[in-house]
Residue frames as qw, qx, qy, qz and C-alpha x, y, z in Angstrom:
[[0.242, 0.537, 0.152, 0.794, -32.14, -12.06, -19.34],
 [0.220, -0.301, -0.512, 0.774, -32.18, -9.32, -16.65],
 [0.036, 0.794, 0.564, 0.225, -35.31, -7.35, -16.40],
 [0.093, 0.669, -0.032, 0.737, -35.43, -3.55, -16.12],
 [0.644, -0.702, -0.039, -0.302, -36.72, -3.96, -12.51],
 [0.894, -0.297, -0.045, 0.333, -33.74, -6.18, -11.49],
 [0.570, 0.395, 0.001, 0.720, -31.38, -3.74, -13.11],
 [0.182, -0.763, -0.004, -0.620, -32.85, -0.84, -11.17],
 [0.816, -0.570, -0.049, -0.082, -32.65, -2.86, -7.94],
 [0.859, 0.011, -0.041, 0.511, -29.04, -3.65, -8.58],
 [0.320, 0.536, -0.026, 0.781, -28.16, 0.00, -9.28],
 [0.475, -0.757, -0.034, -0.447, -30.03, 1.06, -6.13],
 [0.908, -0.385, -0.025, 0.165, -28.06, -1.47, -4.06],
 [0.676, 0.235, -0.019, 0.698, -24.77, -0.31, -5.63],
 [0.005, 0.718, 0.012, 0.696, -25.68, 3.30, -4.95],
 [0.670, -0.711, -0.023, -0.213, -26.41, 2.52, -1.24],
 [0.884, -0.226, -0.015, 0.409, -23.05, 0.72, -0.86],
 [0.474, 0.434, 0.014, 0.766, -21.17, 3.56, -2.53],
 [0.229, -0.781, -0.007, -0.581, -22.95, 6.09, -0.33],
 [0.807, -0.591, -0.018, 0.010, -22.15, 4.11, 2.82],
 [0.826, 0.048, 0.003, 0.562, -18.53, 3.75, 1.65],
 [0.262, 0.606, 0.022, 0.751, -18.28, 7.51, 0.96],
 [0.513, -0.785, -0.045, -0.343, -19.70, 8.22, 4.45],
 [0.896, -0.345, 0.013, 0.279, -17.16, 5.82, 6.03],
 [0.670, 0.275, 0.042, 0.688, -14.29, 7.38, 4.02],
 [0.026, -0.786, -0.043, -0.616, -15.33, 10.89, 4.95],
 [0.733, -0.671, -0.011, -0.114, -15.28, 9.81, 8.63],
 [0.853, -0.141, 0.054, 0.499, -11.66, 8.42, 8.23],
 [0.396, 0.556, 0.035, 0.730, -10.51, 11.61, 6.41],
 [0.328, -0.823, -0.032, -0.463, -12.04, 13.69, 9.27],
 [0.846, -0.523, 0.021, 0.107, -10.17, 11.48, 11.90],
 [0.765, 0.104, 0.076, 0.631, -6.92, 11.77, 10.12],
 [0.134, 0.715, 0.058, 0.684, -7.36, 15.53, 9.81],
 [0.546, -0.793, 0.009, -0.269, -8.08, 15.77, 13.56],
 [0.888, -0.253, -0.021, 0.382, -4.79, 13.98, 14.25],
 [0.054, -0.918, 0.178, 0.351, -3.10, 17.02, 12.75],
 [0.780, 0.031, 0.474, 0.408, -1.42, 15.00, 10.01],
 [0.443, 0.591, 0.341, 0.582, -1.85, 17.87, 7.53],
 [0.203, 0.012, -0.210, 0.956, -1.19, 20.71, 10.00],
 [0.282, 0.376, 0.414, -0.780, -4.11, 23.09, 9.84],
 [0.390, 0.235, -0.583, -0.673, -5.18, 21.72, 6.46],
 [0.779, 0.069, 0.433, -0.448, -7.96, 19.23, 5.80],
 [0.379, -0.044, 0.860, 0.340, -7.64, 15.95, 3.82],
 [0.533, 0.562, 0.111, -0.623, -9.21, 16.53, 0.42],
 [0.563, 0.502, -0.559, -0.343, -7.89, 13.85, -1.86],
 [0.750, -0.223, 0.596, -0.180, -8.09, 10.00, -1.88],
 [0.473, 0.461, -0.666, -0.346, -6.41, 7.59, -4.15],
 [0.855, -0.117, 0.404, -0.305, -7.70, 3.94, -4.15],
 [0.409, 0.520, -0.717, -0.220, -5.40, 1.18, -5.40],
 [0.948, -0.142, 0.204, -0.199, -5.74, -2.54, -5.45],
 [0.116, 0.623, -0.772, -0.043, -2.63, -4.76, -5.27],
 [0.962, 0.004, -0.186, -0.202, -2.79, -8.46, -6.05],
 [0.770, -0.480, 0.348, 0.235, -0.18, -10.88, -4.49],
 [0.725, 0.069, 0.373, 0.575, 3.12, -10.30, -6.21],
 [0.250, 0.812, 0.209, 0.484, 2.33, -6.64, -7.31],
 [0.505, -0.504, -0.214, 0.667, 4.32, -3.76, -5.87],
 [0.182, 0.980, 0.081, -0.006, 5.38, -0.18, -6.50],
 [0.684, 0.395, -0.151, 0.595, 8.76, 0.95, -7.80],
 [0.464, -0.484, -0.284, 0.686, 10.80, 2.97, -5.30],
 [0.215, 0.648, 0.290, 0.670, 9.92, 6.63, -5.73],
 [0.145, -0.254, -0.423, 0.857, 9.59, 10.02, -3.92],
 [0.141, 0.780, 0.609, -0.003, 6.23, 11.69, -3.90],
 [0.356, 0.440, 0.192, 0.802, 6.31, 14.99, -5.65],
 [0.125, -0.095, -0.335, 0.929, 5.70, 18.47, -4.35],
 [0.288, -0.363, -0.506, -0.727, 2.06, 18.57, -5.61],
 [0.625, -0.548, -0.534, -0.156, 0.85, 17.36, -2.25],
 [0.396, -0.820, 0.291, -0.293, 1.21, 18.64, 1.30],
 [0.336, 0.519, -0.772, 0.147, 4.40, 16.91, 2.57],
 [0.449, -0.125, 0.782, -0.414, 2.38, 14.16, 4.34],
 [0.579, 0.001, -0.644, -0.501, 0.71, 11.11, 2.96],
 [0.514, -0.175, 0.683, -0.489, -1.58, 8.85, 4.97],
 [0.525, 0.126, -0.727, -0.424, -2.59, 5.40, 3.84],
 [0.739, -0.161, 0.425, -0.498, -5.25, 3.11, 5.23],
 [0.177, 0.322, -0.901, -0.231, -4.19, -0.50, 4.53],
 [0.761, 0.026, 0.270, -0.590, -7.19, -2.78, 3.89],
 [0.918, 0.271, -0.247, -0.150, -7.11, -6.54, 3.19],
 [0.905, 0.036, -0.230, 0.357, -3.68, -8.10, 3.19],
 [0.503, -0.716, 0.139, 0.465, -0.44, -6.91, 4.86],
 [0.672, 0.676, -0.045, 0.300, 2.35, -5.43, 2.91],
 [0.673, -0.430, 0.000, 0.602, 5.89, -4.26, 3.46],
 [0.283, 0.951, 0.027, 0.118, 6.94, -0.67, 2.61],
 [0.809, -0.044, 0.026, 0.586, 10.65, -0.41, 1.84],
 [0.029, -0.987, 0.030, 0.157, 12.79, 2.70, 2.33],
 [0.806, 0.236, 0.102, 0.534, 15.82, 3.67, 0.45],
 [0.313, -0.554, 0.029, 0.771, 18.46, 6.42, 0.71],
 [0.434, 0.808, 0.134, -0.374, 17.87, 9.22, -1.91],
 [0.740, 0.354, 0.301, 0.486, 19.30, 9.28, -5.34],
 [0.249, -0.394, 0.161, 0.870, 21.73, 11.99, -6.56],
 [0.437, 0.604, 0.095, -0.660, 20.12, 14.24, -9.18],
 [0.460, 0.544, -0.543, -0.445, 21.69, 12.28, -12.11],
 [0.134, -0.164, 0.974, -0.077, 21.24, 8.75, -10.72],
 [0.716, -0.037, -0.299, -0.629, 18.65, 6.24, -11.63],
 [0.684, -0.197, 0.641, -0.287, 17.36, 3.13, -9.94],
 [0.540, 0.448, -0.561, -0.439, 18.60, 0.75, -12.63],
 [0.657, 0.102, -0.745, -0.042, 19.22, -2.56, -11.00],
 [0.772, -0.548, -0.294, -0.133, 18.52, -4.61, -7.91],
 [0.714, -0.049, -0.285, 0.638, 22.21, -4.40, -6.71],
 [0.104, 0.354, -0.082, 0.926, 21.95, -0.54, -6.58],
 [0.554, -0.526, -0.237, -0.600, 18.55, -0.84, -4.87],
 [0.827, -0.400, -0.370, 0.136, 19.70, -3.32, -2.18],
 [0.547, 0.091, -0.264, 0.789, 22.71, -1.13, -1.39],
 [0.094, -0.382, -0.027, -0.919, 20.33, 1.77, -0.74],
 [0.618, -0.502, -0.554, -0.243, 17.89, -0.12, 1.45],
 [0.013, 0.431, -0.533, 0.728, 17.69, 1.35, 4.95],
 [0.209, 0.112, 0.828, -0.509, 14.65, -0.57, 6.47],
 [0.294, -0.299, -0.667, -0.615, 11.08, -1.19, 6.01],
 [0.431, -0.071, 0.452, -0.778, 7.69, -1.00, 7.81],
 [0.002, -0.234, -0.969, -0.077, 5.23, -3.86, 8.11],
 [0.401, -0.069, -0.093, -0.909, 1.77, -2.60, 7.05],
 [0.140, 0.159, 0.956, -0.204, -0.69, -4.72, 8.84],
 [0.117, -0.510, -0.699, -0.487, -4.34, -5.03, 7.72],
 [0.304, -0.836, -0.439, -0.128, -6.57, -2.25, 8.94],
 [0.570, -0.427, -0.133, 0.689, -3.55, -0.07, 9.80],
 [0.174, 0.981, 0.087, 0.019, -2.99, 3.70, 9.26],
 [0.715, -0.050, 0.084, 0.693, 0.46, 4.82, 7.96],
 [0.086, 0.990, 0.073, -0.086, 1.49, 8.42, 8.12],
 [0.730, 0.049, 0.151, 0.665, 4.66, 9.48, 6.26],
 [0.052, 0.992, 0.104, 0.049, 5.95, 13.07, 6.59],
 [0.246, -0.880, 0.326, 0.242, 9.03, 15.23, 6.56],
 [0.025, -0.598, 0.734, 0.322, 12.20, 13.62, 5.31],
 [0.452, 0.084, 0.888, 0.013, 10.58, 10.20, 4.79],
 [0.512, 0.693, 0.478, -0.171, 8.15, 11.89, 2.46],
 [0.277, 0.935, -0.083, -0.206, 10.35, 14.48, 0.70],
 [0.023, -0.750, 0.649, 0.127, 13.74, 12.86, 0.59],
 [0.368, -0.248, 0.896, 0.012, 13.80, 9.14, 0.96],
 [0.488, 0.105, -0.647, -0.576, 12.47, 6.70, -1.68],
 [0.528, -0.055, 0.727, -0.436, 9.74, 4.22, -0.77],
 [0.576, 0.199, -0.589, -0.531, 8.27, 1.23, -2.60],
 [0.818, -0.105, 0.426, -0.372, 6.71, -2.10, -2.30],
 [0.112, -0.372, 0.874, 0.291, 8.62, -5.27, -3.60],
 [0.746, 0.164, -0.310, -0.567, 6.94, -7.54, -6.06],
 [0.163, 0.179, -0.960, 0.142, 6.75, -10.67, -3.96],
 [0.640, -0.338, -0.539, -0.431, 4.11, -13.08, -2.70],
 [0.773, -0.490, -0.360, 0.183, 5.59, -13.61, 0.77],
 [0.053, 0.775, -0.342, 0.528, 7.34, -11.52, 3.42],
 [0.718, -0.233, -0.548, 0.361, 9.44, -12.66, 6.43],
 [0.362, -0.922, -0.043, -0.129, 9.11, -10.59, 9.57],
 [0.755, 0.167, -0.237, 0.588, 12.72, -9.38, 10.18],
 [0.422, -0.639, -0.223, 0.604, 14.66, -6.92, 12.34],
 [0.241, 0.133, 0.364, 0.890, 15.01, -4.73, 9.15],
 [0.192, -0.679, -0.565, -0.427, 11.39, -3.81, 9.85],
 [0.048, 0.410, -0.320, 0.853, 11.37, -0.65, 11.95],
 [0.563, -0.297, 0.182, -0.750, 8.14, -1.73, 13.68],
 [0.621, 0.033, -0.773, -0.126, 8.54, -5.47, 14.04],
 [0.180, -0.054, -0.795, 0.577, 8.32, -5.38, 17.89],
 [0.365, 0.173, 0.284, -0.869, 4.93, -3.55, 17.70],
 [0.587, 0.148, -0.469, -0.643, 3.28, -5.86, 15.16],
 [0.876, -0.161, 0.246, -0.384, 1.24, -9.03, 15.70],
 [0.937, 0.261, -0.221, 0.077, 3.35, -11.39, 13.63],
 [0.676, -0.668, 0.245, 0.193, 6.50, -12.48, 15.35],
 [0.023, 0.757, -0.584, -0.293, 10.09, -12.28, 14.24],
 [0.171, -0.228, 0.932, 0.223, 10.85, -14.95, 11.59],
 [0.525, 0.440, 0.664, -0.301, 7.14, -15.52, 10.70],
 [0.153, 0.027, 0.664, 0.732, 6.43, -15.87, 6.96],
 [0.380, 0.520, 0.422, -0.638, 3.42, -13.89, 5.72],
 [0.345, 0.254, 0.737, 0.523, 1.74, -14.68, 2.49],
 [0.154, 0.239, -0.034, -0.958, 0.28, -11.68, 0.65],
 [0.304, 0.549, 0.778, -0.003, -3.33, -11.59, -0.45],
 [0.192, 0.651, 0.358, 0.642, -5.21, -8.83, -2.22],
 [0.331, -0.485, -0.357, 0.727, -4.71, -5.51, -0.61],
 [0.126, 0.842, 0.340, 0.400, -6.47, -2.15, -1.02],
 [0.424, -0.215, -0.207, 0.855, -4.70, 1.03, -0.13],
 [0.013, 0.914, 0.376, 0.151, -6.50, 4.29, 0.55],
 [0.496, -0.048, -0.105, 0.861, -3.98, 7.06, 0.26],
 [0.091, -0.904, -0.417, -0.021, -5.43, 10.14, 1.80],
 [0.500, 0.032, 0.029, 0.865, -3.72, 13.56, 1.18],
 [0.082, 0.849, 0.248, -0.459, -4.21, 17.28, 1.25],
 [0.545, 0.416, 0.348, 0.639, -3.81, 18.80, -2.19],
 [0.216, -0.546, -0.242, 0.773, -2.86, 22.48, -1.43],
 [0.197, 0.433, -0.233, -0.848, -3.50, 23.94, -4.90],
 [0.551, 0.432, 0.713, 0.044, -6.20, 23.17, -7.31],
 [0.118, -0.200, 0.423, 0.876, -5.78, 24.50, -10.75],
 [0.448, 0.633, 0.505, -0.378, -8.88, 25.97, -12.28],
 [0.146, -0.227, 0.571, 0.775, -8.84, 26.13, -16.07],
 [0.628, 0.493, 0.177, -0.576, -11.29, 26.80, -18.76],
 [0.577, 0.067, 0.752, 0.311, -11.50, 24.21, -21.47],
 [0.328, 0.575, -0.228, -0.714, -11.50, 25.52, -25.03],
 [0.553, 0.103, 0.814, 0.146, -13.01, 22.62, -26.94],
 [0.448, 0.535, 0.630, 0.339, -13.28, 23.18, -30.64],
 [0.093, 0.979, 0.163, -0.086, -12.73, 26.95, -30.34],
 [0.597, 0.553, -0.170, 0.555, -9.86, 28.98, -31.74],
 [0.549, -0.299, -0.392, 0.675, -7.42, 30.68, -29.33]]
Protein backbone atom coordinates (compact mmCIF):
# COMPACT_ATOMS: atom_id res chain seq x y z
CA UNK A 1 0.00 0.00 0.00
CA UNK A 2 1.30 3.46 -0.91
CA UNK A 3 1.83 5.80 1.98
CA UNK A 4 0.64 9.38 2.00
CA UNK A 5 4.28 10.52 2.00
CA UNK A 6 5.09 8.43 -1.12
CA UNK A 7 1.98 9.80 -2.81
CA UNK A 8 3.05 13.39 -2.09
CA UNK A 9 6.59 12.71 -3.37
CA UNK A 10 5.14 11.21 -6.58
CA UNK A 11 2.87 14.24 -7.07
CA UNK A 12 5.77 16.63 -6.45
CA UNK A 13 7.95 14.81 -9.01
CA UNK A 14 5.09 14.86 -11.52
CA UNK A 15 4.59 18.58 -10.93
CA UNK A 16 8.32 19.24 -11.47
CA UNK A 17 8.27 17.27 -14.75
CA UNK A 18 5.17 19.10 -15.96
CA UNK A 19 6.66 22.45 -14.99
CA UNK A 20 9.90 21.64 -16.86
CA UNK A 21 7.88 20.50 -19.91
CA UNK A 22 5.76 23.65 -19.87
CA UNK A 23 8.92 25.79 -19.76
CA UNK A 24 10.44 23.82 -22.66
CA UNK A 25 7.18 24.11 -24.62
CA UNK A 26 6.99 27.87 -24.05
CA UNK A 27 10.56 28.19 -25.33
CA UNK A 28 9.59 26.29 -28.50
CA UNK A 29 6.49 28.46 -28.97
CA UNK A 30 8.63 31.59 -28.59
CA UNK A 31 11.16 30.29 -31.15
CA UNK A 32 8.41 29.49 -33.65
CA UNK A 33 6.87 32.93 -33.11
CA UNK A 34 10.32 34.50 -33.68
CA UNK A 35 10.52 32.72 -37.05
CA UNK A 36 7.52 34.82 -38.12
CA UNK A 37 5.37 31.74 -38.73
CA UNK A 38 2.29 33.61 -37.50
CA UNK A 39 3.10 37.03 -38.94
CA UNK A 40 2.98 39.55 -36.12
CA UNK A 41 0.92 37.16 -33.93
CA UNK A 42 2.18 34.91 -31.15
CA UNK A 43 1.66 31.18 -30.77
CA UNK A 44 -1.05 30.71 -28.14
CA UNK A 45 -2.42 27.18 -28.61
CA UNK A 46 -0.90 23.70 -28.43
CA UNK A 47 -2.52 20.38 -29.29
CA UNK A 48 -0.67 17.27 -28.12
CA UNK A 49 -1.46 13.94 -29.84
CA UNK A 50 0.03 10.49 -29.47
CA UNK A 51 0.03 8.14 -32.47
CA UNK A 52 0.81 4.45 -32.12
CA UNK A 53 2.21 2.46 -35.07
CA UNK A 54 -0.56 1.96 -37.61
CA UNK A 55 -2.59 4.98 -36.50
CA UNK A 56 -3.12 7.95 -38.80
CA UNK A 57 -5.32 10.94 -39.57
CA UNK A 58 -7.98 11.04 -42.29
CA UNK A 59 -7.23 13.61 -45.01
CA UNK A 60 -8.70 16.98 -44.03
CA UNK A 61 -8.35 20.74 -44.35
CA UNK A 62 -7.87 22.72 -41.17
CA UNK A 63 -10.71 25.15 -40.67
CA UNK A 64 -10.70 28.94 -40.50
CA UNK A 65 -10.67 28.98 -36.67
CA UNK A 66 -6.87 29.22 -36.59
CA UNK A 67 -4.40 31.62 -38.19
CA UNK A 68 -3.71 30.13 -41.64
CA UNK A 69 -0.53 28.48 -40.40
CA UNK A 70 0.09 25.37 -38.35
CA UNK A 71 3.40 24.28 -36.94
CA UNK A 72 4.09 20.80 -35.65
CA UNK A 73 7.01 19.50 -33.63
CA UNK A 74 7.39 15.79 -34.35
CA UNK A 75 8.69 13.80 -31.36
CA UNK A 76 9.45 10.09 -31.20
CA UNK A 77 8.99 8.22 -34.46
CA UNK A 78 8.96 9.50 -38.01
CA UNK A 79 5.73 9.86 -39.98
CA UNK A 80 4.68 10.72 -43.51
CA UNK A 81 2.27 13.58 -44.15
CA UNK A 82 0.35 13.03 -47.39
CA UNK A 83 -1.11 15.87 -49.50
CA UNK A 84 -4.15 15.66 -51.78
CA UNK A 85 -5.86 17.99 -54.25
CA UNK A 86 -8.91 19.75 -52.80
CA UNK A 87 -12.43 18.39 -52.98
CA UNK A 88 -15.26 20.15 -54.76
CA UNK A 89 -17.91 21.44 -52.37
CA UNK A 90 -20.19 18.40 -52.89
CA UNK A 91 -17.50 15.69 -53.00
CA UNK A 92 -16.49 13.39 -50.18
CA UNK A 93 -13.40 11.26 -49.68
CA UNK A 94 -15.25 7.95 -49.89
CA UNK A 95 -12.76 5.36 -51.06
CA UNK A 96 -9.05 4.73 -51.50
CA UNK A 97 -9.28 4.90 -55.31
CA UNK A 98 -10.55 8.47 -55.13
CA UNK A 99 -7.89 9.23 -52.53
CA UNK A 100 -4.98 7.79 -54.55
CA UNK A 101 -6.06 9.76 -57.65
CA UNK A 102 -5.89 12.99 -55.61
CA UNK A 103 -2.45 12.30 -54.08
CA UNK A 104 0.12 14.96 -55.05
CA UNK A 105 3.01 14.02 -52.78
CA UNK A 106 4.15 13.79 -49.20
CA UNK A 107 6.64 14.98 -46.62
CA UNK A 108 8.76 12.72 -44.45
CA UNK A 109 8.47 14.06 -40.90
CA UNK A 110 11.64 13.03 -39.14
CA UNK A 111 11.93 12.74 -35.36
CA UNK A 112 12.66 16.10 -33.67
CA UNK A 113 11.62 18.04 -36.76
CA UNK A 114 9.50 21.16 -37.13
CA UNK A 115 6.87 21.34 -39.85
CA UNK A 116 5.30 24.64 -40.91
CA UNK A 117 2.26 24.54 -43.22
CA UNK A 118 0.78 27.79 -44.50
CA UNK A 119 -1.04 29.46 -47.36
CA UNK A 120 -2.55 27.05 -49.95
CA UNK A 121 -1.24 23.92 -48.24
CA UNK A 122 -3.12 25.04 -45.13
CA UNK A 123 -6.29 26.50 -46.63
CA UNK A 124 -6.84 24.47 -49.81
CA UNK A 125 -5.09 21.11 -49.95
CA UNK A 126 -6.10 18.13 -47.85
CA UNK A 127 -3.45 16.55 -45.64
CA UNK A 128 -3.42 13.34 -43.64
CA UNK A 129 -1.34 10.44 -42.37
CA UNK A 130 -1.94 6.90 -43.67
CA UNK A 131 -2.69 4.10 -41.21
CA UNK A 132 0.42 2.01 -41.85
CA UNK A 133 3.25 0.60 -39.75
CA UNK A 134 6.02 1.10 -42.35
CA UNK A 135 6.94 3.75 -44.90
CA UNK A 136 9.32 3.52 -47.85
CA UNK A 137 11.33 6.65 -48.70
CA UNK A 138 10.34 7.54 -52.26
CA UNK A 139 10.57 10.30 -54.84
CA UNK A 140 6.94 11.18 -54.02
CA UNK A 141 8.33 12.74 -50.83
CA UNK A 142 8.95 16.40 -51.55
CA UNK A 143 11.86 16.45 -49.08
CA UNK A 144 13.49 13.02 -49.65
CA UNK A 145 16.80 14.58 -50.74
CA UNK A 146 17.09 16.58 -47.48
CA UNK A 147 16.26 13.69 -45.13
CA UNK A 148 18.63 11.30 -43.36
CA UNK A 149 17.00 8.10 -44.64
CA UNK A 150 17.92 7.28 -48.23
CA UNK A 151 15.70 6.58 -51.24
CA UNK A 152 14.17 3.09 -50.98
CA UNK A 153 14.82 2.73 -47.26
CA UNK A 154 11.97 1.15 -45.29
CA UNK A 155 11.15 2.93 -42.03
CA UNK A 156 9.15 1.24 -39.27
CA UNK A 157 6.83 3.51 -37.32
CA UNK A 158 7.00 3.63 -33.55
CA UNK A 159 5.06 5.78 -31.10
CA UNK A 160 5.00 9.41 -32.21
CA UNK A 161 3.96 12.53 -30.33
CA UNK A 162 2.94 15.59 -32.31
CA UNK A 163 2.86 19.03 -30.74
CA UNK A 164 0.73 21.18 -33.05
CA UNK A 165 1.36 24.83 -32.23
CA UNK A 166 -0.98 27.51 -33.58
CA UNK A 167 -2.23 31.02 -33.12
CA UNK A 168 -5.94 31.21 -32.31
CA UNK A 169 -6.97 34.72 -33.43
CA UNK A 170 -10.33 34.91 -31.68
CA UNK A 171 -11.21 33.69 -28.25
CA UNK A 172 -14.91 33.63 -27.50
CA UNK A 173 -15.78 34.73 -24.00
CA UNK A 174 -19.14 33.57 -22.78
CA UNK A 175 -20.97 33.53 -19.50
CA UNK A 176 -22.27 30.19 -18.41
CA UNK A 177 -25.81 30.13 -17.15
CA UNK A 178 -25.92 26.94 -15.14
CA UNK A 179 -29.28 26.16 -13.61
CA UNK A 180 -30.62 29.67 -14.24
CA UNK A 181 -33.47 30.77 -16.41
CA UNK A 182 -32.83 32.81 -19.53
